[in-house]
mmCIF entry with sequence, helices, sheets and N, C-alpha, C, O atoms, coordinates in Angstrom:
data_MODEL
# 
_entry.id   MODEL 
# 
_entity.id                         1 
_entity.type                       polymer 
_entity.pdbx_number_of_molecules   1 
# 
_entity_poly.entity_id                      1 
_entity_poly.type                           'polypeptide(L)' 
_entity_poly.nstd_linkage                   no 
_entity_poly.nstd_monomer                   no 
_entity_poly.pdbx_seq_one_letter_code       MHRERFTTSLPLSLGEGNTPLLRSRRIGPAMGLANLFFKLESLKPTGSYKDRFA 
_entity_poly.pdbx_seq_one_letter_code_can   MHRERFTTSLPLSLGEGNTPLLRSRRIGPAMGLANLFFKLESLKPTGSYKDRFA 
_entity_poly.pdbx_strand_id                 A 
# 
loop_
_entity_poly_seq.entity_id 
_entity_poly_seq.num 
_entity_poly_seq.mon_id 
_entity_poly_seq.hetero 
1 1  MET n 
1 2  HIS n 
1 3  ARG n 
1 4  GLU n 
1 5  ARG n 
1 6  PHE n 
1 7  THR n 
1 8  THR n 
1 9  SER n 
1 10 LEU n 
1 11 PRO n 
1 12 LEU n 
1 13 SER n 
1 14 LEU n 
1 15 GLY n 
1 16 GLU n 
1 17 GLY n 
1 18 ASN n 
1 19 THR n 
1 20 PRO n 
1 21 LEU n 
1 22 LEU n 
1 23 ARG n 
1 24 SER n 
1 25 ARG n 
1 26 ARG n 
1 27 ILE n 
1 28 GLY n 
1 29 PRO n 
1 30 ALA n 
1 31 MET n 
1 32 GLY n 
1 33 LEU n 
1 34 ALA n 
1 35 ASN n 
1 36 LEU n 
1 37 PHE n 
1 38 PHE n 
1 39 LYS n 
1 40 LEU n 
1 41 GLU n 
1 42 SER n 
1 43 LEU n 
1 44 LYS n 
1 45 PRO n 
1 46 THR n 
1 47 GLY n 
1 48 SER n 
1 49 TYR n 
1 50 LYS n 
1 51 ASP n 
1 52 ARG n 
1 53 PHE n 
1 54 ALA n 
# 
_struct_asym.id          A 
_struct_asym.entity_id   1 
# 
loop_
_struct_conf.conf_type_id 
_struct_conf.id 
_struct_conf.pdbx_PDB_helix_id 
_struct_conf.beg_label_comp_id 
_struct_conf.beg_label_asym_id 
_struct_conf.beg_label_seq_id 
_struct_conf.pdbx_beg_PDB_ins_code 
_struct_conf.end_label_comp_id 
_struct_conf.end_label_asym_id 
_struct_conf.end_label_seq_id 
_struct_conf.pdbx_end_PDB_ins_code 
_struct_conf.beg_auth_comp_id 
_struct_conf.beg_auth_asym_id 
_struct_conf.beg_auth_seq_id 
_struct_conf.end_auth_comp_id 
_struct_conf.end_auth_asym_id 
_struct_conf.end_auth_seq_id 
_struct_conf.pdbx_PDB_helix_class 
_struct_conf.details 
_struct_conf.pdbx_PDB_helix_length 
HELX_P HELX_P1 AA1 ARG A 3  ? PHE A 6  ? ARG A 3  PHE A 6  1 ? 4 
HELX_P HELX_P2 AA2 THR A 7  ? SER A 9  ? THR A 7  SER A 9  5 ? 3 
HELX_P HELX_P3 AA3 ILE A 27 ? ALA A 30 ? ILE A 27 ALA A 30 1 ? 4 
HELX_P HELX_P4 AA4 GLU A 41 ? LEU A 43 ? GLU A 41 LEU A 43 5 ? 3 
# 
_struct_conf_type.id          HELX_P 
_struct_conf_type.criteria    ? 
_struct_conf_type.reference   ? 
# 
_struct_sheet.id               AA1 
_struct_sheet.type             ? 
_struct_sheet.number_strands   3 
_struct_sheet.details          ? 
# 
loop_
_struct_sheet_order.sheet_id 
_struct_sheet_order.range_id_1 
_struct_sheet_order.range_id_2 
_struct_sheet_order.offset 
_struct_sheet_order.sense 
AA1 1 2 ? anti-parallel 
AA1 2 3 ? anti-parallel 
# 
loop_
_struct_sheet_range.sheet_id 
_struct_sheet_range.id 
_struct_sheet_range.beg_label_comp_id 
_struct_sheet_range.beg_label_asym_id 
_struct_sheet_range.beg_label_seq_id 
_struct_sheet_range.pdbx_beg_PDB_ins_code 
_struct_sheet_range.end_label_comp_id 
_struct_sheet_range.end_label_asym_id 
_struct_sheet_range.end_label_seq_id 
_struct_sheet_range.pdbx_end_PDB_ins_code 
_struct_sheet_range.beg_auth_comp_id 
_struct_sheet_range.beg_auth_asym_id 
_struct_sheet_range.beg_auth_seq_id 
_struct_sheet_range.end_auth_comp_id 
_struct_sheet_range.end_auth_asym_id 
_struct_sheet_range.end_auth_seq_id 
AA1 1 LEU A 21 ? ARG A 23 ? LEU A 21 ARG A 23 
AA1 2 PHE A 37 ? LYS A 39 ? PHE A 37 LYS A 39 
AA1 3 ARG A 52 ? PHE A 53 ? ARG A 52 PHE A 53 
# 
loop_
_atom_site.group_PDB 
_atom_site.id 
_atom_site.type_symbol 
_atom_site.label_atom_id 
_atom_site.label_alt_id 
_atom_site.label_comp_id 
_atom_site.label_asym_id 
_atom_site.label_entity_id 
_atom_site.label_seq_id 
_atom_site.pdbx_PDB_ins_code 
_atom_site.Cartn_x 
_atom_site.Cartn_y 
_atom_site.Cartn_z 
_atom_site.occupancy 
_atom_site.B_iso_or_equiv 
_atom_site.pdbx_formal_charge 
_atom_site.auth_seq_id 
_atom_site.auth_comp_id 
_atom_site.auth_asym_id 
_atom_site.auth_atom_id 
_atom_site.pdbx_PDB_model_num 
ATOM 1   N N  . MET A 1 1  ? -24.726 79.700 -2.314 1.00 0.00 ? 1  MET A N  1 
ATOM 2   C CA . MET A 1 1  ? -25.618 80.791 -2.617 1.00 0.00 ? 1  MET A CA 1 
ATOM 3   C C  . MET A 1 1  ? -26.796 80.800 -1.646 1.00 0.00 ? 1  MET A C  1 
ATOM 4   O O  . MET A 1 1  ? -26.976 81.766 -0.904 1.00 0.00 ? 1  MET A O  1 
ATOM 5   N N  . HIS A 1 2  ? -27.593 79.745 -1.643 1.00 0.00 ? 2  HIS A N  1 
ATOM 6   C CA . HIS A 1 2  ? -28.728 79.674 -0.724 1.00 0.00 ? 2  HIS A CA 1 
ATOM 7   C C  . HIS A 1 2  ? -28.438 78.767 0.459  1.00 0.00 ? 2  HIS A C  1 
ATOM 8   O O  . HIS A 1 2  ? -29.333 78.452 1.244  1.00 0.00 ? 2  HIS A O  1 
ATOM 9   N N  . ARG A 1 3  ? -27.186 78.350 0.586  1.00 0.00 ? 3  ARG A N  1 
ATOM 10  C CA . ARG A 1 3  ? -26.829 77.405 1.643  1.00 0.00 ? 3  ARG A CA 1 
ATOM 11  C C  . ARG A 1 3  ? -27.137 77.959 3.028  1.00 0.00 ? 3  ARG A C  1 
ATOM 12  O O  . ARG A 1 3  ? -27.596 77.221 3.899  1.00 0.00 ? 3  ARG A O  1 
ATOM 13  N N  . GLU A 1 4  ? -26.896 79.229 3.238  1.00 0.00 ? 4  GLU A N  1 
ATOM 14  C CA . GLU A 1 4  ? -27.144 79.841 4.540  1.00 0.00 ? 4  GLU A CA 1 
ATOM 15  C C  . GLU A 1 4  ? -28.607 79.700 4.956  1.00 0.00 ? 4  GLU A C  1 
ATOM 16  O O  . GLU A 1 4  ? -28.915 79.608 6.144  1.00 0.00 ? 4  GLU A O  1 
ATOM 17  N N  . ARG A 1 5  ? -29.477 79.684 3.999  1.00 0.00 ? 5  ARG A N  1 
ATOM 18  C CA . ARG A 1 5  ? -30.910 79.588 4.272  1.00 0.00 ? 5  ARG A CA 1 
ATOM 19  C C  . ARG A 1 5  ? -31.289 78.243 4.892  1.00 0.00 ? 5  ARG A C  1 
ATOM 20  O O  . ARG A 1 5  ? -32.246 78.157 5.661  1.00 0.00 ? 5  ARG A O  1 
ATOM 21  N N  . PHE A 1 6  ? -30.536 77.197 4.554  1.00 0.00 ? 6  PHE A N  1 
ATOM 22  C CA . PHE A 1 6  ? -30.886 75.848 4.988  1.00 0.00 ? 6  PHE A CA 1 
ATOM 23  C C  . PHE A 1 6  ? -29.934 75.262 6.029  1.00 0.00 ? 6  PHE A C  1 
ATOM 24  O O  . PHE A 1 6  ? -30.047 74.078 6.348  1.00 0.00 ? 6  PHE A O  1 
ATOM 25  N N  . THR A 1 7  ? -29.017 76.032 6.560  1.00 0.00 ? 7  THR A N  1 
ATOM 26  C CA . THR A 1 7  ? -28.030 75.488 7.491  1.00 0.00 ? 7  THR A CA 1 
ATOM 27  C C  . THR A 1 7  ? -28.664 74.910 8.747  1.00 0.00 ? 7  THR A C  1 
ATOM 28  O O  . THR A 1 7  ? -28.089 74.001 9.348  1.00 0.00 ? 7  THR A O  1 
ATOM 29  N N  . THR A 1 8  ? -29.813 75.395 9.163  1.00 0.00 ? 8  THR A N  1 
ATOM 30  C CA . THR A 1 8  ? -30.465 74.829 10.350 1.00 0.00 ? 8  THR A CA 1 
ATOM 31  C C  . THR A 1 8  ? -31.014 73.435 10.076 1.00 0.00 ? 8  THR A C  1 
ATOM 32  O O  . THR A 1 8  ? -31.241 72.667 11.010 1.00 0.00 ? 8  THR A O  1 
ATOM 33  N N  . SER A 1 9  ? -31.228 73.101 8.814  1.00 0.00 ? 9  SER A N  1 
ATOM 34  C CA . SER A 1 9  ? -31.760 71.786 8.444  1.00 0.00 ? 9  SER A CA 1 
ATOM 35  C C  . SER A 1 9  ? -30.664 70.774 8.130  1.00 0.00 ? 9  SER A C  1 
ATOM 36  O O  . SER A 1 9  ? -30.957 69.594 7.936  1.00 0.00 ? 9  SER A O  1 
ATOM 37  N N  . LEU A 1 10 ? -29.411 71.212 8.075  1.00 0.00 ? 10 LEU A N  1 
ATOM 38  C CA . LEU A 1 10 ? -28.309 70.323 7.715  1.00 0.00 ? 10 LEU A CA 1 
ATOM 39  C C  . LEU A 1 10 ? -27.694 69.692 8.945  1.00 0.00 ? 10 LEU A C  1 
ATOM 40  O O  . LEU A 1 10 ? -27.738 70.332 9.995  1.00 0.00 ? 10 LEU A O  1 
ATOM 41  N N  . PRO A 1 11 ? -27.138 68.527 8.919  1.00 0.00 ? 11 PRO A N  1 
ATOM 42  C CA . PRO A 1 11 ? -27.123 67.650 7.752  1.00 0.00 ? 11 PRO A CA 1 
ATOM 43  C C  . PRO A 1 11 ? -28.455 66.931 7.596  1.00 0.00 ? 11 PRO A C  1 
ATOM 44  O O  . PRO A 1 11 ? -29.121 66.613 8.581  1.00 0.00 ? 11 PRO A O  1 
ATOM 45  N N  . LEU A 1 12 ? -28.825 66.686 6.383  1.00 0.00 ? 12 LEU A N  1 
ATOM 46  C CA . LEU A 1 12 ? -30.060 65.983 6.055  1.00 0.00 ? 12 LEU A CA 1 
ATOM 47  C C  . LEU A 1 12 ? -29.742 64.516 5.841  1.00 0.00 ? 12 LEU A C  1 
ATOM 48  O O  . LEU A 1 12 ? -28.814 64.180 5.105  1.00 0.00 ? 12 LEU A O  1 
ATOM 49  N N  . SER A 1 13 ? -30.501 63.644 6.476  1.00 0.00 ? 13 SER A N  1 
ATOM 50  C CA . SER A 1 13 ? -30.248 62.211 6.356  1.00 0.00 ? 13 SER A CA 1 
ATOM 51  C C  . SER A 1 13 ? -31.560 61.456 6.232  1.00 0.00 ? 13 SER A C  1 
ATOM 52  O O  . SER A 1 13 ? -32.552 61.801 6.874  1.00 0.00 ? 13 SER A O  1 
ATOM 53  N N  . LEU A 1 14 ? -31.554 60.436 5.413  1.00 0.00 ? 14 LEU A N  1 
ATOM 54  C CA . LEU A 1 14 ? -32.707 59.554 5.274  1.00 0.00 ? 14 LEU A CA 1 
ATOM 55  C C  . LEU A 1 14 ? -32.470 58.233 5.985  1.00 0.00 ? 14 LEU A C  1 
ATOM 56  O O  . LEU A 1 14 ? -33.184 57.258 5.751  1.00 0.00 ? 14 LEU A O  1 
ATOM 57  N N  . GLY A 1 15 ? -31.471 58.201 6.852  1.00 0.00 ? 15 GLY A N  1 
ATOM 58  C CA . GLY A 1 15 ? -31.163 56.969 7.563  1.00 0.00 ? 15 GLY A CA 1 
ATOM 59  C C  . GLY A 1 15 ? -30.308 56.013 6.758  1.00 0.00 ? 15 GLY A C  1 
ATOM 60  O O  . GLY A 1 15 ? -30.312 54.807 7.004  1.00 0.00 ? 15 GLY A O  1 
ATOM 61  N N  . GLU A 1 16 ? -29.571 56.554 5.788  1.00 0.00 ? 16 GLU A N  1 
ATOM 62  C CA . GLU A 1 16 ? -28.729 55.692 4.960  1.00 0.00 ? 16 GLU A CA 1 
ATOM 63  C C  . GLU A 1 16 ? -27.587 55.113 5.783  1.00 0.00 ? 16 GLU A C  1 
ATOM 64  O O  . GLU A 1 16 ? -27.200 55.653 6.819  1.00 0.00 ? 16 GLU A O  1 
ATOM 65  N N  . GLY A 1 17 ? -27.070 54.016 5.298  1.00 0.00 ? 17 GLY A N  1 
ATOM 66  C CA . GLY A 1 17 ? -26.008 53.320 6.015  1.00 0.00 ? 17 GLY A CA 1 
ATOM 67  C C  . GLY A 1 17 ? -26.584 52.277 6.957  1.00 0.00 ? 17 GLY A C  1 
ATOM 68  O O  . GLY A 1 17 ? -27.781 52.283 7.245  1.00 0.00 ? 17 GLY A O  1 
ATOM 69  N N  . ASN A 1 18 ? -25.739 51.391 7.432  1.00 0.00 ? 18 ASN A N  1 
ATOM 70  C CA . ASN A 1 18 ? -26.139 50.332 8.365  1.00 0.00 ? 18 ASN A CA 1 
ATOM 71  C C  . ASN A 1 18 ? -27.296 49.486 7.844  1.00 0.00 ? 18 ASN A C  1 
ATOM 72  O O  . ASN A 1 18 ? -28.194 49.123 8.604  1.00 0.00 ? 18 ASN A O  1 
ATOM 73  N N  . THR A 1 19 ? -27.277 49.172 6.560  1.00 0.00 ? 19 THR A N  1 
ATOM 74  C CA . THR A 1 19 ? -28.314 48.328 5.974  1.00 0.00 ? 19 THR A CA 1 
ATOM 75  C C  . THR A 1 19 ? -28.267 46.947 6.625  1.00 0.00 ? 19 THR A C  1 
ATOM 76  O O  . THR A 1 19 ? -27.196 46.346 6.713  1.00 0.00 ? 19 THR A O  1 
ATOM 77  N N  . PRO A 1 20 ? -29.410 46.436 7.083  1.00 0.00 ? 20 PRO A N  1 
ATOM 78  C CA . PRO A 1 20 ? -29.418 45.111 7.707  1.00 0.00 ? 20 PRO A CA 1 
ATOM 79  C C  . PRO A 1 20 ? -28.960 44.024 6.733  1.00 0.00 ? 20 PRO A C  1 
ATOM 80  O O  . PRO A 1 20 ? -29.307 44.041 5.552  1.00 0.00 ? 20 PRO A O  1 
ATOM 81  N N  . LEU A 1 21 ? -28.175 43.084 7.252  1.00 0.00 ? 21 LEU A N  1 
ATOM 82  C CA . LEU A 1 21 ? -27.687 41.959 6.451  1.00 0.00 ? 21 LEU A CA 1 
ATOM 83  C C  . LEU A 1 21 ? -28.260 40.658 6.989  1.00 0.00 ? 21 LEU A C  1 
ATOM 84  O O  . LEU A 1 21 ? -28.430 40.493 8.197  1.00 0.00 ? 21 LEU A O  1 
ATOM 85  N N  . LEU A 1 22 ? -28.551 39.747 6.090  1.00 0.00 ? 22 LEU A N  1 
ATOM 86  C CA . LEU A 1 22 ? -29.072 38.437 6.452  1.00 0.00 ? 22 LEU A CA 1 
ATOM 87  C C  . LEU A 1 22 ? -28.170 37.381 5.823  1.00 0.00 ? 22 LEU A C  1 
ATOM 88  O O  . LEU A 1 22 ? -27.964 37.377 4.610  1.00 0.00 ? 22 LEU A O  1 
ATOM 89  N N  . ARG A 1 23 ? -27.638 36.492 6.646  1.00 0.00 ? 23 ARG A N  1 
ATOM 90  C CA . ARG A 1 23 ? -26.759 35.436 6.130  1.00 0.00 ? 23 ARG A CA 1 
ATOM 91  C C  . ARG A 1 23 ? -27.589 34.420 5.346  1.00 0.00 ? 23 ARG A C  1 
ATOM 92  O O  . ARG A 1 23 ? -28.658 33.994 5.783  1.00 0.00 ? 23 ARG A O  1 
ATOM 93  N N  . SER A 1 24 ? -27.072 34.049 4.190  1.00 0.00 ? 24 SER A N  1 
ATOM 94  C CA . SER A 1 24 ? -27.725 33.039 3.363  1.00 0.00 ? 24 SER A CA 1 
ATOM 95  C C  . SER A 1 24 ? -27.547 31.670 4.006  1.00 0.00 ? 24 SER A C  1 
ATOM 96  O O  . SER A 1 24 ? -26.424 31.246 4.280  1.00 0.00 ? 24 SER A O  1 
ATOM 97  N N  . ARG A 1 25 ? -28.653 30.986 4.242  1.00 0.00 ? 25 ARG A N  1 
ATOM 98  C CA . ARG A 1 25 ? -28.575 29.654 4.851  1.00 0.00 ? 25 ARG A CA 1 
ATOM 99  C C  . ARG A 1 25 ? -28.611 28.534 3.825  1.00 0.00 ? 25 ARG A C  1 
ATOM 100 O O  . ARG A 1 25 ? -28.185 27.417 4.118  1.00 0.00 ? 25 ARG A O  1 
ATOM 101 N N  . ARG A 1 26 ? -29.116 28.813 2.618  1.00 0.00 ? 26 ARG A N  1 
ATOM 102 C CA . ARG A 1 26 ? -29.215 27.764 1.602  1.00 0.00 ? 26 ARG A CA 1 
ATOM 103 C C  . ARG A 1 26 ? -28.359 28.038 0.372  1.00 0.00 ? 26 ARG A C  1 
ATOM 104 O O  . ARG A 1 26 ? -27.554 27.196 -0.027 1.00 0.00 ? 26 ARG A O  1 
ATOM 105 N N  . ILE A 1 27 ? -28.527 29.199 -0.224 1.00 0.00 ? 27 ILE A N  1 
ATOM 106 C CA . ILE A 1 27 ? -27.837 29.494 -1.487 1.00 0.00 ? 27 ILE A CA 1 
ATOM 107 C C  . ILE A 1 27 ? -26.324 29.527 -1.301 1.00 0.00 ? 27 ILE A C  1 
ATOM 108 O O  . ILE A 1 27 ? -25.588 28.922 -2.081 1.00 0.00 ? 27 ILE A O  1 
ATOM 109 N N  . GLY A 1 28 ? -25.857 30.233 -0.268 1.00 0.00 ? 28 GLY A N  1 
ATOM 110 C CA . GLY A 1 28 ? -24.417 30.324 -0.017 1.00 0.00 ? 28 GLY A CA 1 
ATOM 111 C C  . GLY A 1 28 ? -23.767 28.971 0.172  1.00 0.00 ? 28 GLY A C  1 
ATOM 112 O O  . GLY A 1 28 ? -22.827 28.642 -0.551 1.00 0.00 ? 28 GLY A O  1 
ATOM 113 N N  . PRO A 1 29 ? -24.243 28.165 1.131  1.00 0.00 ? 29 PRO A N  1 
ATOM 114 C CA . PRO A 1 29 ? -23.639 26.842 1.327  1.00 0.00 ? 29 PRO A CA 1 
ATOM 115 C C  . PRO A 1 29 ? -23.746 25.948 0.087  1.00 0.00 ? 29 PRO A C  1 
ATOM 116 O O  . PRO A 1 29 ? -22.826 25.180 -0.196 1.00 0.00 ? 29 PRO A O  1 
ATOM 117 N N  . ALA A 1 30 ? -24.840 26.036 -0.645 1.00 0.00 ? 30 ALA A N  1 
ATOM 118 C CA . ALA A 1 30 ? -24.999 25.216 -1.848 1.00 0.00 ? 30 ALA A CA 1 
ATOM 119 C C  . ALA A 1 30 ? -23.970 25.576 -2.916 1.00 0.00 ? 30 ALA A C  1 
ATOM 120 O O  . ALA A 1 30 ? -23.605 24.740 -3.742 1.00 0.00 ? 30 ALA A O  1 
ATOM 121 N N  . MET A 1 31 ? -23.504 26.829 -2.894 1.00 0.00 ? 31 MET A N  1 
ATOM 122 C CA . MET A 1 31 ? -22.512 27.287 -3.866 1.00 0.00 ? 31 MET A CA 1 
ATOM 123 C C  . MET A 1 31 ? -21.101 27.291 -3.290 1.00 0.00 ? 31 MET A C  1 
ATOM 124 O O  . MET A 1 31 ? -20.159 27.738 -3.944 1.00 0.00 ? 31 MET A O  1 
ATOM 125 N N  . GLY A 1 32 ? -20.957 26.792 -2.065 1.00 0.00 ? 32 GLY A N  1 
ATOM 126 C CA . GLY A 1 32 ? -19.645 26.768 -1.436 1.00 0.00 ? 32 GLY A CA 1 
ATOM 127 C C  . GLY A 1 32 ? -19.216 28.117 -0.880 1.00 0.00 ? 32 GLY A C  1 
ATOM 128 O O  . GLY A 1 32 ? -18.025 28.362 -0.689 1.00 0.00 ? 32 GLY A O  1 
ATOM 129 N N  . LEU A 1 33 ? -20.182 28.995 -0.620 1.00 0.00 ? 33 LEU A N  1 
ATOM 130 C CA . LEU A 1 33 ? -19.899 30.334 -0.093 1.00 0.00 ? 33 LEU A CA 1 
ATOM 131 C C  . LEU A 1 33 ? -20.405 30.422 1.341  1.00 0.00 ? 33 LEU A C  1 
ATOM 132 O O  . LEU A 1 33 ? -21.594 30.637 1.576  1.00 0.00 ? 33 LEU A O  1 
ATOM 133 N N  . ALA A 1 34 ? -19.508 30.255 2.285  1.00 0.00 ? 34 ALA A N  1 
ATOM 134 C CA . ALA A 1 34 ? -19.900 30.247 3.695  1.00 0.00 ? 34 ALA A CA 1 
ATOM 135 C C  . ALA A 1 34 ? -20.314 31.622 4.197  1.00 0.00 ? 34 ALA A C  1 
ATOM 136 O O  . ALA A 1 34 ? -21.060 31.725 5.171  1.00 0.00 ? 34 ALA A O  1 
ATOM 137 N N  . ASN A 1 35 ? -19.841 32.677 3.546  1.00 0.00 ? 35 ASN A N  1 
ATOM 138 C CA . ASN A 1 35 ? -20.120 34.029 4.023  1.00 0.00 ? 35 ASN A CA 1 
ATOM 139 C C  . ASN A 1 35 ? -20.891 34.857 3.005  1.00 0.00 ? 35 ASN A C  1 
ATOM 140 O O  . ASN A 1 35 ? -20.498 35.984 2.702  1.00 0.00 ? 35 ASN A O  1 
ATOM 141 N N  . LEU A 1 36 ? -21.978 34.318 2.476  1.00 0.00 ? 36 LEU A N  1 
ATOM 142 C CA . LEU A 1 36 ? -22.826 35.070 1.556  1.00 0.00 ? 36 LEU A CA 1 
ATOM 143 C C  . LEU A 1 36 ? -23.933 35.731 2.361  1.00 0.00 ? 36 LEU A C  1 
ATOM 144 O O  . LEU A 1 36 ? -24.643 35.072 3.122  1.00 0.00 ? 36 LEU A O  1 
ATOM 145 N N  . PHE A 1 37 ? -24.072 37.045 2.184  1.00 0.00 ? 37 PHE A N  1 
ATOM 146 C CA . PHE A 1 37 ? -25.096 37.802 2.896  1.00 0.00 ? 37 PHE A CA 1 
ATOM 147 C C  . PHE A 1 37 ? -25.983 38.518 1.893  1.00 0.00 ? 37 PHE A C  1 
ATOM 148 O O  . PHE A 1 37 ? -25.564 38.805 0.771  1.00 0.00 ? 37 PHE A O  1 
ATOM 149 N N  . PHE A 1 38 ? -27.205 38.801 2.302  1.00 0.00 ? 38 PHE A N  1 
ATOM 150 C CA . PHE A 1 38 ? -28.128 39.597 1.508  1.00 0.00 ? 38 PHE A CA 1 
ATOM 151 C C  . PHE A 1 38 ? -28.426 40.886 2.251  1.00 0.00 ? 38 PHE A C  1 
ATOM 152 O O  . PHE A 1 38 ? -28.669 40.882 3.458  1.00 0.00 ? 38 PHE A O  1 
ATOM 153 N N  . LYS A 1 39 ? -28.406 42.003 1.508  1.00 0.00 ? 39 LYS A N  1 
ATOM 154 C CA . LYS A 1 39 ? -28.724 43.300 2.094  1.00 0.00 ? 39 LYS A CA 1 
ATOM 155 C C  . LYS A 1 39 ? -30.237 43.492 2.001  1.00 0.00 ? 39 LYS A C  1 
ATOM 156 O O  . LYS A 1 39 ? -30.815 43.392 0.919  1.00 0.00 ? 39 LYS A O  1 
ATOM 157 N N  . LEU A 1 40 ? -30.863 43.762 3.119  1.00 0.00 ? 40 LEU A N  1 
ATOM 158 C CA . LEU A 1 40 ? -32.317 43.922 3.158  1.00 0.00 ? 40 LEU A CA 1 
ATOM 159 C C  . LEU A 1 40 ? -32.683 45.383 2.920  1.00 0.00 ? 40 LEU A C  1 
ATOM 160 O O  . LEU A 1 40 ? -33.026 46.114 3.849  1.00 0.00 ? 40 LEU A O  1 
ATOM 161 N N  . GLU A 1 41 ? -32.604 45.789 1.662  1.00 0.00 ? 41 GLU A N  1 
ATOM 162 C CA . GLU A 1 41 ? -32.871 47.176 1.291  1.00 0.00 ? 41 GLU A CA 1 
ATOM 163 C C  . GLU A 1 41 ? -34.308 47.591 1.584  1.00 0.00 ? 41 GLU A C  1 
ATOM 164 O O  . GLU A 1 41 ? -34.575 48.774 1.790  1.00 0.00 ? 41 GLU A O  1 
ATOM 165 N N  . SER A 1 42 ? -35.228 46.647 1.606  1.00 0.00 ? 42 SER A N  1 
ATOM 166 C CA . SER A 1 42 ? -36.637 46.980 1.830  1.00 0.00 ? 42 SER A CA 1 
ATOM 167 C C  . SER A 1 42 ? -36.897 47.501 3.234  1.00 0.00 ? 42 SER A C  1 
ATOM 168 O O  . SER A 1 42 ? -37.964 48.062 3.485  1.00 0.00 ? 42 SER A O  1 
ATOM 169 N N  . LEU A 1 43 ? -35.950 47.333 4.164  1.00 0.00 ? 43 LEU A N  1 
ATOM 170 C CA . LEU A 1 43 ? -36.122 47.828 5.527  1.00 0.00 ? 43 LEU A CA 1 
ATOM 171 C C  . LEU A 1 43 ? -35.595 49.245 5.700  1.00 0.00 ? 43 LEU A C  1 
ATOM 172 O O  . LEU A 1 43 ? -35.660 49.792 6.801  1.00 0.00 ? 43 LEU A O  1 
ATOM 173 N N  . LYS A 1 44 ? -35.079 49.845 4.645  1.00 0.00 ? 44 LYS A N  1 
ATOM 174 C CA . LYS A 1 44 ? -34.538 51.194 4.713  1.00 0.00 ? 44 LYS A CA 1 
ATOM 175 C C  . LYS A 1 44 ? -35.645 52.220 4.494  1.00 0.00 ? 44 LYS A C  1 
ATOM 176 O O  . LYS A 1 44 ? -36.704 51.877 3.967  1.00 0.00 ? 44 LYS A O  1 
ATOM 177 N N  . PRO A 1 45 ? -35.420 53.478 4.891  1.00 0.00 ? 45 PRO A N  1 
ATOM 178 C CA . PRO A 1 45 ? -36.459 54.512 4.780  1.00 0.00 ? 45 PRO A CA 1 
ATOM 179 C C  . PRO A 1 45 ? -36.948 54.773 3.366  1.00 0.00 ? 45 PRO A C  1 
ATOM 180 O O  . PRO A 1 45 ? -38.084 55.213 3.185  1.00 0.00 ? 45 PRO A O  1 
ATOM 181 N N  . THR A 1 46 ? -36.122 54.514 2.360  1.00 0.00 ? 46 THR A N  1 
ATOM 182 C CA . THR A 1 46 ? -36.566 54.761 0.990  1.00 0.00 ? 46 THR A CA 1 
ATOM 183 C C  . THR A 1 46 ? -37.522 53.687 0.498  1.00 0.00 ? 46 THR A C  1 
ATOM 184 O O  . THR A 1 46 ? -38.191 53.878 -0.518 1.00 0.00 ? 46 THR A O  1 
ATOM 185 N N  . GLY A 1 47 ? -37.599 52.555 1.203  1.00 0.00 ? 47 GLY A N  1 
ATOM 186 C CA . GLY A 1 47 ? -38.561 51.512 0.864  1.00 0.00 ? 47 GLY A CA 1 
ATOM 187 C C  . GLY A 1 47 ? -38.265 50.773 -0.418 1.00 0.00 ? 47 GLY A C  1 
ATOM 188 O O  . GLY A 1 47 ? -39.189 50.294 -1.075 1.00 0.00 ? 47 GLY A O  1 
ATOM 189 N N  . SER A 1 48 ? -37.003 50.666 -0.793 1.00 0.00 ? 48 SER A N  1 
ATOM 190 C CA . SER A 1 48 ? -36.655 49.957 -2.019 1.00 0.00 ? 48 SER A CA 1 
ATOM 191 C C  . SER A 1 48 ? -37.125 48.508 -1.935 1.00 0.00 ? 48 SER A C  1 
ATOM 192 O O  . SER A 1 48 ? -37.055 47.892 -0.872 1.00 0.00 ? 48 SER A O  1 
ATOM 193 N N  . TYR A 1 49 ? -37.593 47.975 -3.026 1.00 0.00 ? 49 TYR A N  1 
ATOM 194 C CA . TYR A 1 49 ? -38.055 46.586 -3.070 1.00 0.00 ? 49 TYR A CA 1 
ATOM 195 C C  . TYR A 1 49 ? -36.966 45.661 -3.595 1.00 0.00 ? 49 TYR A C  1 
ATOM 196 O O  . TYR A 1 49 ? -37.190 44.458 -3.729 1.00 0.00 ? 49 TYR A O  1 
ATOM 197 N N  . LYS A 1 50 ? -35.786 46.210 -3.894 1.00 0.00 ? 50 LYS A N  1 
ATOM 198 C CA . LYS A 1 50 ? -34.704 45.427 -4.493 1.00 0.00 ? 50 LYS A CA 1 
ATOM 199 C C  . LYS A 1 50 ? -33.665 45.088 -3.437 1.00 0.00 ? 50 LYS A C  1 
ATOM 200 O O  . LYS A 1 50 ? -32.882 45.955 -3.048 1.00 0.00 ? 50 LYS A O  1 
ATOM 201 N N  . ASP A 1 51 ? -33.639 43.853 -2.966 1.00 0.00 ? 51 ASP A N  1 
ATOM 202 C CA . ASP A 1 51 ? -32.595 43.404 -2.054 1.00 0.00 ? 51 ASP A CA 1 
ATOM 203 C C  . ASP A 1 51 ? -31.398 42.962 -2.882 1.00 0.00 ? 51 ASP A C  1 
ATOM 204 O O  . ASP A 1 51 ? -31.548 42.524 -4.023 1.00 0.00 ? 51 ASP A O  1 
ATOM 205 N N  . ARG A 1 52 ? -30.204 43.079 -2.298 1.00 0.00 ? 52 ARG A N  1 
ATOM 206 C CA . ARG A 1 52 ? -28.978 42.766 -3.032 1.00 0.00 ? 52 ARG A CA 1 
ATOM 207 C C  . ARG A 1 52 ? -28.132 41.783 -2.245 1.00 0.00 ? 52 ARG A C  1 
ATOM 208 O O  . ARG A 1 52 ? -28.275 41.663 -1.028 1.00 0.00 ? 52 ARG A O  1 
ATOM 209 N N  . PHE A 1 53 ? -27.254 41.084 -2.941 1.00 0.00 ? 53 PHE A N  1 
ATOM 210 C CA . PHE A 1 53 ? -26.298 40.212 -2.263 1.00 0.00 ? 53 PHE A CA 1 
ATOM 211 C C  . PHE A 1 53 ? -25.057 41.030 -1.928 1.00 0.00 ? 53 PHE A C  1 
ATOM 212 O O  . PHE A 1 53 ? -24.758 42.024 -2.590 1.00 0.00 ? 53 PHE A O  1 
ATOM 213 N N  . ALA A 1 54 ? -24.345 40.604 -0.903 1.00 0.00 ? 54 ALA A N  1 
ATOM 214 C CA . ALA A 1 54 ? -23.117 41.316 -0.506 1.00 0.00 ? 54 ALA A CA 1 
ATOM 215 C C  . ALA A 1 54 ? -22.049 40.304 -0.149 1.00 0.00 ? 54 ALA A C  1 
ATOM 216 O O  . ALA A 1 54 ? -20.935 40.683 0.213  1.00 0.00 ? 54 ALA A O  1 
# 
């Protein structure tokens, strides 16, 4: 309906994707997980304060 009005602004992106990952140096090896990574969500444009494991 109003899509034509905003086509010059599309696609809209906040820089999602390619979240930086940090390998766990202590927790992973202590638990026997050689490939435990943490996603650094706080470095993304939305500024989330919640980092996650991956």
